[in-house]
C-alpha positions in Angstrom: 203.2 -23.9 63.5 200.9 -24.8 60.6 202.1 -26.3 57.3 200.4 -26.7 54.0 201.8 -28.1 50.8 200.5 -28.0 47.2 201.9 -29.2 43.9 201.4 -26.6 41.1 202.8 -27.8 37.8 206.3 -29.1 38.5 206.6 -27.0 41.7 205.8 -28.0 45.2 204.9 -24.9 47.3 205.2 -25.3 51.0 203.8 -22.6 53.3 204.5 -22.6 57.0 202.7 -20.1 59.3 203.3 -19.3 62.9 207.0 -20.0 62.6 209.2 -18.5 65.3 210.2 -14.9 64.9 214.0 -14.4 64.6 215.9 -14.0 67.8 216.7 -10.4 68.9 220.4 -11.1 68.7 221.7 -9.8 65.3 225.1 -9.9 63.6 225.2 -7.8 60.4 228.0 -6.8 58.0 228.0 -4.4 55.0 230.8 -3.5 52.6 230.9 -0.1 51.0 231.1 1.0 47.4 235.0 1.1 47.4 235.4 -2.3 49.1 237.2 -4.7 46.6 234.5 -7.3 46.8 231.8 -4.7 46.1 233.8 -3.3 43.2 234.1 -6.8 41.8 230.3 -7.4 42.2 229.3 -4.1 40.7 231.8 -4.4 37.8 230.6 -7.9 36.9 227.0 -6.6 36.9 227.9 -3.7 34.7 229.6 -6.0 32.2 226.5 -8.2 32.0 224.3 -5.1 31.5 226.6 -3.7 28.8 226.7 -7.0 26.9 222.9 -7.6 27.3 222.1 -4.1 26.0 224.4 -4.5 23.0 223.0 -7.8 21.9 219.4 -6.8 22.6 219.8 -3.7 20.5 221.7 -5.5 17.7 220.0 -8.8 17.5 216.7 -8.4 19.4 217.7 -10.8 22.1 220.1 -11.1 25.0 222.7 -13.7 24.0 224.3 -16.2 26.3 227.0 -14.9 28.7 228.2 -14.8 32.3 230.8 -12.6 34.0 230.3 -13.9 37.5 233.9 -15.2 38.0 235.5 -11.8 37.7 238.4 -10.9 40.1 240.4 -7.8 41.0 244.0 -8.1 42.1 245.3 -5.2 44.1 248.1 -3.0 42.8 250.6 -1.0 44.9 250.6 2.6 46.1 252.7 5.0 48.0 251.0 7.2 50.6 252.3 10.0 52.7 250.7 13.0 54.4 249.4 15.4 51.8 250.3 13.2 48.8 250.1 9.8 47.2 250.6 7.9 44.0 250.1 4.5 42.4 253.2 2.4 42.1 251.7 -0.7 40.3 248.4 -1.1 38.5 245.3 -3.0 39.6 244.9 -6.1 37.6 241.4 -6.8 36.3 240.7 -10.5 35.5 237.6 -10.6 33.3 236.7 -14.3 33.4 233.6 -15.8 31.9 231.8 -16.8 28.7 230.0 -14.9 26.1 228.8 -15.5 22.5 231.2 -13.7 20.2 229.1 -14.2 17.1 225.5 -14.5 16.0 225.3 -16.0 12.6 227.8 -14.1 10.4 227.9 -11.0 12.7 230.8 -10.5 15.2 230.2 -9.2 18.7 233.0 -6.9 20.0 233.1 -8.6 23.4 236.6 -7.5 24.4 236.0 -3.9 23.3 232.7 -3.8 25.2 234.4 -5.2 28.3 237.3 -2.7 28.2 235.1 0.3 27.7 232.9 -0.8 30.6 235.8 -1.5 32.9 237.4 1.9 32.3 234.2 3.8 32.5 233.4 2.0 35.8 236.7 2.9 37.5 236.6 6.5 36.1 233.3 6.8 38.0 234.0 4.8 41.1 237.8 5.4 41.7 239.0 8.0 39.2 242.5 8.0 40.6 242.8 4.4 39.3 241.6 5.1 35.8 245.1 5.2 34.3 246.4 2.4 36.4 244.5 -0.7 35.2 246.0 -3.9 33.8 243.2 -5.7 32.0 243.4 -9.4 31.4 240.6 -11.1 29.4 239.6 -14.8 29.6 236.2 -14.7 28.0 235.5 -18.0 26.1 232.7 -19.2 24.0 233.0 -22.8 25.0 229.8 -24.9 25.1 228.4 -26.4 28.3 229.3 -30.0 29.3 227.4 -32.8 27.6 227.4 -31.3 24.1 228.1 -34.6 22.3 228.4 -34.3 18.5 227.3 -37.5 16.8 228.1 -36.4 13.3 230.5 -33.5 13.0 229.8 -33.0 9.4 226.0 -32.7 9.8 225.0 -29.3 11.1 221.5 -30.4 11.8 222.8 -33.2 14.1 224.7 -30.8 16.4 223.1 -30.8 19.8 221.3 -27.5 20.8 223.9 -27.0 23.6 226.7 -26.6 21.1 225.0 -23.5 19.7 224.5 -21.6 23.0 227.6 -19.5 22.6 227.6 -19.5 18.8 224.0 -19.2 17.6 223.2 -19.2 13.9 220.5 -16.7 14.8 218.5 -15.7 17.8 216.1 -18.6 16.9 218.8 -20.9 18.3 218.2 -19.5 21.8 215.9 -21.9 23.6 214.8 -19.2 26.1 212.9 -17.6 23.3 210.7 -20.7 23.3 210.7 -21.4 27.0 212.6 -20.1 30.0 214.6 -23.0 31.5 216.6 -22.9 34.8 220.3 -23.1 33.9 221.4 -24.7 37.2 220.3 -26.6 40.3 220.6 -23.8 42.9 218.5 -21.6 45.2 217.4 -18.1 46.0 216.7 -16.8 49.5 215.0 -13.7 50.8 213.6 -12.4 54.1 211.9 -9.3 55.5 211.7 -7.0 57.2 215.1 -5.6 58.1 215.3 -4.8 61.8 216.2 -1.3 63.0 219.8 -2.3 63.7 220.2 -3.9 60.3 218.9 -0.8 58.6 221.2 1.3 60.7 224.3 -0.6 59.6 223.3 -0.2 56.0 222.7 3.5 56.3 226.0 4.0 58.2 228.0 2.4 55.4 226.2 4.4 52.8 226.8 7.6 54.7 230.5 7.1 54.6 231.0 5.4 51.2 228.3 6.9 49.0 227.6 10.3 47.6 226.2 11.6 50.8 226.2 15.0 52.5 228.9 13.7 54.8 231.3 12.7 52.0 230.7 15.9 50.1 231.5 17.9 53.2 234.5 15.7 54.0 236.2 14.6 50.7 239.0 13.0 52.6 236.7 10.1 53.5 237.4 7.1 51.3 234.8 4.7 50.0 236.4 1.3 51.1 234.1 1.2 54.2 233.2 -1.9 56.1 231.0 -2.2 59.2 230.4 -5.2 61.4 227.6 -4.8 64.0 226.5 -7.0 66.9 223.1 -6.3 68.5 221.7 -8.0 71.7 218.3 -6.3 71.9 219.2 -3.7 74.5 222.7 -2.7 73.4 224.9 -2.7 70.3 228.5 -2.9 69.4 229.9 -1.7 66.0 233.3 -2.0 64.5 234.0 0.3 61.5 236.8 0.6 59.0 236.8 4.0 57.2 239.8 5.0 55.1 241.1 8.5 54.6 242.6 9.8 51.3 246.3 10.7 51.9 246.4 13.8 49.5 243.7 15.5 51.6 245.2 14.7 55.1 248.2 16.9 55.8 249.4 15.3 59.0 248.8 12.9 61.8 246.8 15.4 63.9 244.4 15.9 60.9 243.9 12.1 60.6 243.0 11.8 64.3 240.7 14.8 64.1 239.0 13.2 61.1 238.4 10.0 63.1 236.7 12.0 65.8 234.5 13.6 63.1 233.5 10.1 61.8 232.7 8.9 65.4 230.6 12.0 66.0 228.6 11.2 62.8 228.2 7.6 64.0 226.7 8.8 67.3 224.5 11.3 65.6 223.0 8.6 63.3 222.6 6.2 66.2 220.7 8.8 68.2 218.3 9.2 65.2 217.9 5.5 64.2 218.4 3.7 67.5 217.1 6.1 70.2 217.6 4.9 73.7 219.9 2.0 72.6 223.5 2.3 73.9 225.9 1.8 71.0 229.7 1.4 71.3 231.7 2.3 68.2 235.3 1.2 67.5 237.0 2.8 64.4 240.0 1.6 62.5 241.2 -0.6 65.4 244.4 -1.6 63.6 245.7 2.0 63.8 248.9 2.6 65.6 249.2 6.4 65.4 252.5 6.8 67.1 254.0 4.6 64.3 251.9 6.2 61.6 250.3 2.9 60.9 246.9 4.2 59.8 244.0 3.3 57.4 245.5 5.6 54.9 245.0 5.3 51.1 245.6 7.3 48.0 242.4 6.4 46.2 240.1 5.6 49.1 240.2 1.9 48.5 242.5 -0.9 49.6 242.4 -2.3 46.0 245.2 0.1 45.4 247.6 -1.8 47.6 247.4 -5.5 47.4 243.9 -6.3 48.5 241.7 -8.5 46.2 238.1 -8.5 45.2 236.1 -11.5 44.0 232.4 -11.7 42.8 230.1 -13.3 45.4 232.2 -12.5 48.5 230.4 -9.2 49.3 226.9 -8.1 50.2 223.9 -10.3 49.4 221.2 -8.9 47.0 219.6 -7.1 50.0 222.8 -5.2 50.6 223.8 -7.0 53.8 225.7 -10.0 55.1 223.6 -11.6 57.9 224.8 -15.0 59.1 221.9 -15.3 61.6 219.4 -14.8 58.9 218.8 -17.2 56.0 221.2 -16.7 53.2 223.1 -18.7 50.5 226.4 -18.6 48.8 225.3 -17.6 45.3 227.1 -14.6 43.8 224.3 -13.0 41.8 226.3 -10.2 40.1 227.4 -10.8 36.5 225.1 -13.8 35.9 222.9 -13.9 32.9 219.7 -12.0 33.7 217.5 -14.1 31.5 217.6 -17.6 33.1 220.3 -17.8 35.8 218.6 -18.8 39.0 221.5 -17.7 41.1 220.5 -14.1 40.2 216.8 -14.2 39.5 215.7 -16.5 42.4 217.6 -14.5 45.0 216.2 -11.2 43.8 212.6 -12.6 43.4 212.7 -14.3 46.8 213.8 -11.1 48.5 211.1 -9.0 46.8 208.4 -11.6 47.6 209.5 -11.7 51.2 209.0 -8.0 51.4 205.5 -8.3 49.9 204.6 -11.0 52.3 205.8 -8.9 55.2 203.6 -6.0 54.0 200.7 -8.4 53.6 200.9 -10.2 56.9 202.7 -7.7 59.1 205.1 -10.3 60.4 208.5 -11.9 59.5 208.7 -13.6 56.1 211.2 -16.0 54.6 211.2 -17.3 51.0 213.4 -20.1 49.6 213.2 -21.0 45.9 215.1 -24.1 44.7 215.6 -25.0 41.0 216.3 -28.1 39.1 218.4 -27.6 36.1 216.7 -27.9 32.8 213.2 -27.4 34.2 211.0 -24.4 33.7 212.3 -21.3 35.4 208.8 -20.3 36.6 208.2 -23.7 38.1 210.9 -24.2 40.8 211.4 -27.6 42.2 210.6 -26.4 45.6 209.3 -23.1 47.1 209.3 -22.8 50.9 207.6 -19.8 52.5 207.8 -19.3 56.3 205.7 -16.7 58.0 205.6 -15.7 61.6 202.0 -14.6 61.4 199.9 -17.6 62.4 196.7 -16.3 60.7 198.2 -15.6 57.3 195.8 -16.5 54.5 197.4 -19.4 52.7 195.5 -18.9 49.4 196.6 -15.3 49.2 200.2 -16.2 50.0 200.1 -18.9 47.3 198.7 -16.3 44.8 201.6 -14.0 45.5 204.1 -16.8 45.0 202.6 -17.6 41.6 202.5 -13.9 40.6 206.2 -13.6 41.5 207.1 -16.7 39.4 205.2 -15.2 36.4 207.3 -12.0 36.6 210.7 -13.2 35.5 210.6 -11.6 32.0 209.8 -8.2 33.6 212.6 -8.7 36.2 215.1 -9.4 33.4 214.1 -6.2 31.6 214.5 -4.2 34.9 217.9 -5.6 35.5 219.1 -4.8 31.9 217.4 -1.5 31.2 217.3 0.1 34.6 220.9 -0.8 35.5 220.0 -2.2 38.9 223.0 -3.1 41.1 222.4 -6.0 43.3 224.3 -5.1 46.5 
């Protein structure tokens, strides 16, 4: 392995070439669109996008906010063959902070949040649209350390006290310089192996708007897949719910399971030709007792399960414990300066570019120091399996990525990118 290090501004960029390629053994998980954790992630991101767009259109700047502590608490449902109903609503806990004023202008934070939540569930789980209990805890508290030395002198108030109550957009420090909000990290790697890609496609086939779900509307969206790959064989455990109003009896449920397994084998033959794959589906089922993965809406959020931001897929759409990853929940974080969002997404995209450039495996790790320039991470570590990678070209790609945060923010806000 070769290693070079160079200081660029406040950053120290370390590039390692000829690093070992990841082992062939792979463990990979993906949660589908109706999984409670995915619902929490995507809803938090929608809230951030809605608030960002409103303040950008109204004031010309994205005001300070974060919705990354949102939680969904499951309701209660009654299911039976051919029918179902909600018995208790799903509680939506919208936690976070957001500026409620800019100068003399009020920002309708709660109204924006409620509209976004109801529109989201009407799209994702329409059966729940009338069964939501919304609870708001959105504060405008300043960050720690905002010591006021003279409460009567507005000019003496520390800048930090105005983050969530700016007199105008001129109080936003990020309009002068983008500063990292936290000491944290972002991680990315590429490429996905055939098995990792297969698991992602399998989940999307059963939980998204695919040809399969259109042909089989009884298939619910709270899908979860766990896969284990040893290089010459694979084992996959799936959880795929069925919607009770569209399943008339036990025989139909069991027949539907065989349809799902047939689709699994079809996709495996296309994506993993020659690799033996063993599939296990809904292993908790006890058909003779009618204990089945049976739901009214297609998601377990209807019946007691919970969803929390950051517990689901990483920004690349997978959960891969044998690959580099971190614990940051990117969804709902401020898209202007929050490193837990921007560094993870930037590192993932940079890793893909480096893989395309070198043809080998690439890892990227970006580490921030709070209060320092966003585009000058405290540390950047790049690991490449290709021993002959051109270090100068790699470093140029790193610097190009770091210069691209304003464009990345615009993409997140305007294009409505969902991170997982």
